[in-house]
C-alpha positions in Angstrom: -23.4 14.2 15.9 -19.9 13.1 16.9 -18.2 15.1 19.6 -15.6 17.7 18.5 -13.2 17.6 21.5 -9.9 19.4 20.8 -7.0 17.3 22.0 -3.6 18.2 23.5 -1.2 18.3 20.6 2.4 17.2 20.7 5.1 19.8 20.2 7.1 19.9 16.9 4.5 18.1 14.7 4.7 19.0 11.0 1.2 19.4 9.4 0.4 20.1 5.8 -2.8 22.0 5.4 -2.1 22.4 1.7 -5.3 21.4 0.1 -8.0 23.9 0.7 -10.9 24.5 3.1 -12.5 21.9 5.4 -16.0 22.3 4.0 -17.4 22.6 0.5 -20.4 22.1 -1.8 -20.6 19.1 -4.0 -19.6 21.2 -7.0 -16.4 22.4 -5.3 -13.1 20.8 -6.5 -12.6 17.4 -4.8 -9.2 17.3 -3.1 -7.6 16.5 0.3 -8.5 18.7 3.2 -5.2 18.2 5.0 -2.4 15.8 5.7 0.5 15.1 8.1 3.7 13.3 7.3 4.4 10.1 9.4 7.3 7.9 8.6 6.6 4.2 8.0 2.8 4.4 8.1 0.7 1.4 7.0 -2.7 0.8 8.5 -4.9 3.5 10.1 -7.9 3.1 12.4 -10.2 5.9 13.6 -11.4 5.9 17.3 -12.7 8.1 20.1 -15.8 9.2 18.2 -13.8 10.3 15.1 -11.4 12.5 17.0 -8.3 10.3 16.9 -6.6 8.1 14.3 -4.2 5.4 15.3 -1.6 4.4 12.7 0.8 1.5 12.5 4.4 2.7 11.7 6.5 -0.5 11.6 8.3 -0.2 14.9 5.2 0.9 16.8 2.3 3.3 16.3 1.4 7.0 16.4 -1.8 8.8 17.5 -3.2 11.7 15.4 -5.7 14.4 16.4 -8.1 14.7 13.4 -10.7 17.0 15.0 -9.7 19.7 12.5 -9.3 17.8 9.2 -7.3 20.7 7.7 -4.6 20.4 10.3 -4.2 16.8 11.5 -1.6 16.7 14.3 0.5 13.9 15.7 -0.2 13.6 19.4 2.2 10.8 20.3 4.5 8.2 18.8 5.5 4.9 20.5 8.3 3.4 18.5 9.9 1.3 21.3 7.4 -1.4 22.2 8.5 -3.4 25.3 8.6 -7.0 24.3 9.7 -8.4 27.7 13.1 -9.4 26.3 11.8 -11.2 23.2 13.8 -9.0 20.8 13.1 -5.8 18.9 9.6 -5.0 17.7 9.3 -4.2 14.0 7.2 -4.9 11.0 4.0 -3.8 12.7 1.7 -3.1 9.8 -1.7 -3.4 11.6 -3.4 -2.3 14.8 -6.9 -1.9 16.2 -8.3 0.3 19.0 -11.2 -0.9 21.2 -12.7 1.1 24.1 -9.6 2.3 26.0 -7.2 -0.2 24.7 -5.1 -0.5 21.5 -3.6 -3.7 20.1 -0.6 -3.2 17.8 0.7 -6.4 16.2 3.6 -7.7 14.3 5.8 -8.6 12.5 3.6 -8.7 9.4 6.2 -11.0 7.7 9.1 -13.2 8.8 11.6 -10.7 10.3 14.6 -12.6 11.7 15.1 -12.0 15.4 12.2 -9.6 15.7 9.7 -10.2 18.5 6.3 -11.5 17.4 3.2 -10.7 19.3 0.7 -8.1 20.6 1.6 -4.8 22.2 -1.3 -3.8 24.3 -1.7 -0.1 25.3 -4.0 2.0 27.4 -5.2 4.8 25.2 -7.6 6.5 27.6 -5.3 9.5 27.1 -4.5 9.4 23.3 -1.7 12.0 23.8 0.0 9.7 26.3 -0.6 6.0 25.6 0.9 3.6 28.1 1.8 0.0 27.4 0.1 -2.5 29.8 1.2 -5.8 28.4 3.0 -7.8 25.6 1.7 -11.1 24.5 4.4 -13.1 22.6 3.6 -15.5 19.8 5.6 -18.1 18.0 4.2 -17.0 14.6 4.2 -13.6 12.9 1.0 -11.6 12.6 0.1 -10.0 9.3 -3.3 -8.6 10.5 -5.6 -8.5 13.4 -8.9 -7.3 14.8 -9.9 -6.2 18.3 -13.4 -6.2 19.8 -15.1 -6.9 23.1 -12.0 -7.8 25.0 -10.7 -10.3 22.4 -7.8 -9.8 19.9 -8.2 -11.9 16.8 -4.9 -12.7 15.0 -3.9 -14.2 11.7 -1.7 -17.1 12.6 0.7 -16.2 9.8 3.0 -19.0 8.8 1.3 -21.7 10.9 -0.1 -24.6 8.9 -2.9 -24.4 8.1 -3.3 -20.7 8.8 -5.7 -20.3 11.8 -7.4 -17.4 13.3 -6.1 -17.1 16.9 -8.2 -15.6 19.6 -6.6 -13.9 22.6 -8.5 -12.7 25.7 -7.0 -9.4 26.9 -9.6 -8.4 29.5 -7.3 -9.3 32.4 -3.8 -8.2 33.3 -2.3 -11.3 31.5 -3.5 -11.9 27.9 -4.2 -15.5 27.2 -5.1 -17.5 24.1 -8.7 -18.9 24.3 -9.2 -20.5 20.9 -8.1 -21.2 17.3 -10.0 -22.1 14.2 -9.0 -22.9 10.6 -10.4 -24.4 7.4 -9.5 -28.0 8.4 -11.8 -27.7 11.4 -14.7 -27.5 8.9 -13.4 -30.1 6.5 -10.0 -31.9 6.9 -9.8 -32.1 3.1 -8.5 -28.5 3.1 -5.3 -29.9 4.5 -4.5 -31.0 1.0 -4.6 -27.4 -0.2 -1.3 -25.6 0.5 -0.1 -22.0 0.8 -0.4 -19.6 -0.8 -3.8 -20.8 -1.9 -5.4 -20.8 1.5 -3.4 -18.2 3.5 -5.4 -16.2 6.0 -4.6 -12.6 5.1 -7.0 -10.5 7.1 -10.1 -10.7 9.3 -13.0 -8.6 10.6 -15.3 -9.5 13.5 -18.8 -8.1 14.3 -21.6 -9.4 16.5 -19.8 -12.7 17.1 -19.2 -13.4 13.4 -15.7 -13.4 11.9 -15.2 -12.7 8.2 -11.9 -14.4 7.3 -10.2 -13.5 4.0 -8.5 -16.8 3.0 -7.0 -15.6 -0.3 -7.8 -18.0 -3.2 -9.9 -20.2 -0.7 -12.3 -17.2 -0.5 -13.9 -15.4 2.5 -15.3 -17.5 5.3 -18.0 -16.6 7.7 -17.7 -18.3 11.1 -19.5 -17.9 14.4 -16.8 -17.0 17.0 -19.1 -16.0 19.8 -17.7 -19.0 21.8 -14.0 -19.2 20.9 -13.9 -22.8 22.2 -16.7 -23.8 19.8 -16.3 -22.0 16.5 -19.0 -22.8 13.9 -18.8 -22.5 10.1 -21.7 -20.4 8.6 -20.9 -19.8 5.0 -18.3 -19.0 2.3 -17.9 -16.9 -0.8 -15.2 -17.5 -3.4 -14.4 -18.2 -7.0 -12.5 -21.5 -6.5 -13.8 -24.8 -5.2 -11.8 -27.1 -3.0 -11.3 -29.4 -6.0 -9.9 -26.5 -8.1 -7.3 -25.7 -5.5 -6.3 -29.3 -4.9 -5.3 -29.5 -8.6 -2.7 -26.7 -8.4 1.0 -27.7 -8.3 3.4 -25.2 -6.5 4.3 -23.0 -9.5 0.7 -22.7 -10.5 -0.3 -22.0 -6.9 2.1 -19.0 -6.8 0.9 -17.8 -10.2 -2.8 -18.1 -9.3 -2.2 -16.3 -6.0 -1.1 -13.2 -7.9 -3.8 -12.9 -10.6 -7.6 -12.9 -10.4 -9.9 -14.6 -9.7 -9.5 -15.3 -6.0 -7.1 -13.1 -4.0 -9.5 -12.3 -1.2 -7.5 -9.7 0.7 -9.8 -7.9 3.1 -13.5 -8.4 4.0 -15.9 -6.2 6.1 -19.6 -6.0 6.7 -21.8 -2.9 7.2 -23.3 -2.0 10.6 -26.3 -4.3 10.2 -24.2 -7.2 9.0 -26.3 -7.5 5.8 -23.8 -6.3 3.2 -20.3 -7.8 2.8 -17.5 -6.1 0.9 -14.5 -8.2 -0.2 -11.4 -6.4 -1.6 -9.4 -8.3 -4.2 -5.6 -7.7 -4.4 -4.2 -8.8 -7.7 -1.8 -7.9 -10.5 -1.0 -8.6 -14.1 1.7 -11.1 -15.0 3.4 -11.7 -18.3 3.7 -15.3 -19.6 5.3 -16.6 -22.8 1.9 -16.5 -24.5 0.2 -13.3 -23.1 -0.3 -11.0 -20.2 -2.7 -12.4 -17.7 -4.7 -10.9 -14.8 -4.9 -7.3 -13.7 -5.9 -5.1 -10.7 -8.5 -6.5 -8.4 -11.7 -4.7 -7.4 -14.3 -5.0 -4.7 -17.1 -7.7 -4.6 -20.4 -6.9 -2.8 -22.5 -9.7 -1.3 -25.8 -9.9 0.4 -25.2 -11.8 3.6 -28.5 -11.3 5.3 -28.5 -15.1 5.5 -24.9 -15.8 6.4 -25.3 -19.4 5.3 -26.3 -18.4 1.8 -24.4 -15.3 0.6 -25.5 -13.8 -2.7 -23.2 -11.8 -5.0 -24.7 -8.4 -5.9 -22.0 -6.6 -7.9 -18.3 -5.9 -8.5 -16.7 -2.5 -8.4 -13.8 -2.6 -10.9 -10.3 -1.3 -10.1 -9.1 1.8 -11.8 -7.3 1.2 -15.1 -3.5 1.4 -15.1 -0.9 1.6 -17.9 1.1 -1.1 -16.0 -0.7 -3.3 -13.4 2.3 -5.6 -12.7 4.1 -5.5 -9.4 6.8 -3.3 -10.9 4.3 -0.8 -12.2 2.1 1.9 -10.6 -0.5 -0.7 -9.7 -4.1 0.2 -8.9 -5.4 -2.9 -7.2 -7.9 -2.7 -4.2 -6.4 -2.6 -0.7 -8.1 -2.0 2.6 -11.6 -0.5 2.8 -14.4 0.6 5.2 -18.2 0.3 4.9 -20.3 2.8 6.9 -23.8 4.3 6.5 -24.3 2.9 2.9 -20.9 4.3 1.8 -17.9 2.3 0.8 -14.5 3.9 1.2 -11.7 2.3 -0.8 -8.0 2.6 -1.3 -6.2 1.6 -4.5 -2.5 2.1 -3.9 -1.3 4.3 -6.8 -5.0 4.5 -7.9 -5.9 6.8 -5.0 -9.1 6.6 -2.9 -12.8 6.4 -3.8 -16.2 6.7 -2.2 -19.2 4.7 -3.4 -22.9 4.9 -2.5 -23.8 1.3 -1.9 -27.4 1.8 -0.7 -28.3 -0.4 -3.7 -25.6 -3.0 -3.7 -26.6 -4.2 -7.1 -25.8 -0.8 -8.6 -23.1 0.9 -6.6 -22.6 4.6 -7.5 -19.2 6.3 -7.5 -19.4 9.6 -5.7 -15.7 10.7 -5.6 -12.3 9.6 -6.8 -9.0 11.3 -6.0 -5.7 10.0 -7.3 -2.2 11.4 -7.8 0.6 8.8 -7.7 3.2 11.6 -7.1 1.5 12.5 -3.9 0.0 9.4 -2.3 -0.2 5.6 -2.6 -3.0 4.5 -0.4 -3.0 1.6 2.0 -6.4 2.2 3.6 -9.5 4.4 3.6 -11.7 4.7 6.7 -14.6 6.8 7.7 -13.9 9.4 10.4 -17.0 11.6 10.8 -19.7 10.3 8.4 -20.8 13.0 6.1 -17.8 15.2 6.9 -14.5 13.5 6.3 -12.6 10.2 6.1 -8.9 9.3 6.6 -6.6 7.6 4.2 -3.1 6.3 4.9 -0.4 6.8 2.2 2.4 4.3 2.6 4.9 6.2 0.6 6.6 4.3 -2.2 5.5 0.8 -1.5 7.7 -0.3 -4.4 10.7 -0.1 -2.1 9.5 -3.0 0.0 8.8 -5.0 -3.1 12.3 -4.6 -4.6 11.0 -2.0 -7.1 12.2 1.6 -7.4 9.5 3.8 -8.8 11.8 6.6 -9.9 9.1 8.7 -11.5 7.1 9.2 -8.2 7.9 10.1 -4.7 4.6 9.7 -2.8 4.3 11.0 0.8 4.3 8.7 3.8 1.5 10.1 6.0 -2.1 10.5 6.8 -4.5 12.3 4.5 -8.1 13.5 5.3 -10.7 13.8 2.5 -14.1 15.3 2.4 -16.9 12.7 2.7 -19.0 14.0 -0.2 -19.5 13.7 -3.9 -17.2 15.6 -6.1 -14.7 15.6 -9.0 -11.0 16.1 -8.8 -9.8 19.0 -10.9 -7.5 17.8 -13.8 -6.9 14.3 -12.5 -3.9 12.4 -14.0 -4.5 9.8 -16.7 -3.3 6.6 -15.0 -3.5 4.7 -18.3 -0.8 6.8 -19.9 2.8 5.6 -19.5 5.4 8.0 -18.0 7.0 10.2 -20.6 6.7 13.5 -22.4 6.8 16.1 -19.6 9.7 14.9 -17.6 8.7 11.3 -17.4 6.0 11.6 -14.8 3.0 9.3 -14.6 -0.1 11.1 -15.7 1.8 13.6 -18.0 -0.4 13.3 -21.1 1.1 15.8 -23.6 -2.1 17.5 -24.4 -4.6 14.9 -23.1 -7.2 16.3 -20.8 -6.1 13.8 -18.1 -9.5 12.4 -17.3 -10.3 8.8 -16.8 -13.9 7.6 -16.9 -14.6 5.5 -13.8 -15.8 2.5 -15.8 -13.0 2.4 -18.4 -11.1 -0.5 -17.0 -9.1 -2.9 -19.1 -7.1 -5.3 -16.9 -5.6 -7.1 -19.9 -4.0 -4.1 -21.7 -0.9 -3.5 -19.5 2.5 -3.4 -21.0 5.3 -6.0 -20.5 7.0 -5.7 -17.1 7.4 -9.1 -15.4 9.1 -12.3 -16.6 7.4 -15.2 -14.8 10.6 -17.2 -14.9 12.5 -14.8 -12.7 12.3 -13.5 -9.2 10.2 -10.4 -9.1 10.8 -9.5 -5.4 7.2 -9.7 -4.6 6.1 -10.0 -1.0 2.5 -10.8 -2.1 3.4 -13.8 -4.2 5.7 -15.7 -1.9 4.8 -19.0 -0.3 8.3 -20.6 -0.1 8.0 -20.3 3.7 4.4 -21.4 3.9 3.1 -17.9 4.5 1.5 -17.2 1.1 0.5 -14.0 -0.6 0.7 -10.7 1.2 3.6 -11.9 3.3 7.4 -12.0 3.3 9.6 -10.6 0.5 11.1 -12.8 -2.1 8.9 -15.4 -3.9 9.3 -16.0 -7.6 6.5 -16.6 -10.0 7.5 -19.8 -11.8 7.1 -20.5 -15.5 3.8 -22.3 -16.3 4.5 -24.0 -19.5 1.1 -23.9 -21.3 -0.6 -22.5 -18.1 -2.9 -25.6 -18.0 -6.6 -26.4 -18.0 -7.5 -24.6 -14.8 -5.8 -21.3 -15.8 -7.5 -21.4 -19.2 -10.8 -22.0 -17.6 -10.3 -19.1 -15.2 -9.4 -16.8 -18.1 -12.6 -17.9 -19.8 -14.6 -17.3 -16.6 -13.1 -13.8 -16.3 -13.9 -13.0 -19.9 -17.5 -14.1 -19.5 -17.9 -12.2 -16.2 -16.7 -9.0 -17.9 -19.3 -9.1 -20.7 
């Protein structure tokens, strides 16, 4: 049983215990237990035996007492990270706690004169974190991981994108190693961003799981940062596939499935790997292609020979383009045979993955007008989990979702099976009752979990124009998931490789 220490709360925190009791039977309505508004929230990470959540907030971080899931309370905010004169700290979308330290990193994308690097904090007192160091970098950092005294960084914008390892056990952090795809095979140097951008990473027991977008997820031994060894790889594209792509097709392929390895994590035993796929639909002259990405499950008992076990499909959406209320997979967590997933406007889910070949959906909560979810992470197994709602993510993508106004903050959900009462129908376009998504004019509002049709979305995006998408850029070498601004170029006839991928998708869905 995890400890239930009550922490000292900060004065003036606004909490929203709006969603009912903290416990309930499996036949009780499934809904949030509580929430707290936090401006600028992106990633969340649970620490201190499930008592505290740490959240990245753009210009720093906040700590949240989650001991009572009905009334989560902000303990402290640190929105002025000392960069030792390197400029303002902003664009921090990721952070990781480890023991009594917290690494908050940024900027996630190119941000002008913003300082890039790691802010290292002492979090032995979560209500009063103190900065102990700043490690500057000459590259921006989209994501990171922190374990056993080492902070692992995505070398975002470097060519080719490496994982950078920084030892923070002493008073002065120091880089101790780098590794990238060309260290395994220099032929990968011929594959350009965004096809092989390192988007995120996870490290456990000396093995790093590196999500290299269309180049797949790579398993490498990082137990000795000076002698990193390749173990295995999972992915839909071969090296030869990616070498064939010209720049417009690279950008196009980086937005639609297959590929798009966004985040990867293993279970506690290191035997089951979950890979989240972040993708969208795009309109071409001929048809709409792609759709929201789901989560692939792999048996990695033998890291050198991963075996695909199943795919959890994304929720269906009436518009899965970047300008729609998209429902693609985002960050996830894998604990005690349960998979916790976030789906942006598609809400959050729990799956039982004790049999990876046949994952079973236990719960699904979604309400685009309330939350658009960046991450889901176990807090106290069997009791509750946290989910960060990033507000209207469309604003950062150059899209104004006028019909929704989701909250920016941290939600807590029951960790049990259940059904949401009267859930919105995400496949129905806004209209009817005031133009709100999910207003169905008499429809019962239910969506069967397996009713996905990634090819049925309505027209929203012209591939010959700039869509403002941060995930499809690549003009600065940073690739998908990074800076705002890339355009999806016209493809002509889309070409042999694209046609083959469409056929592969169709065959896989049968």
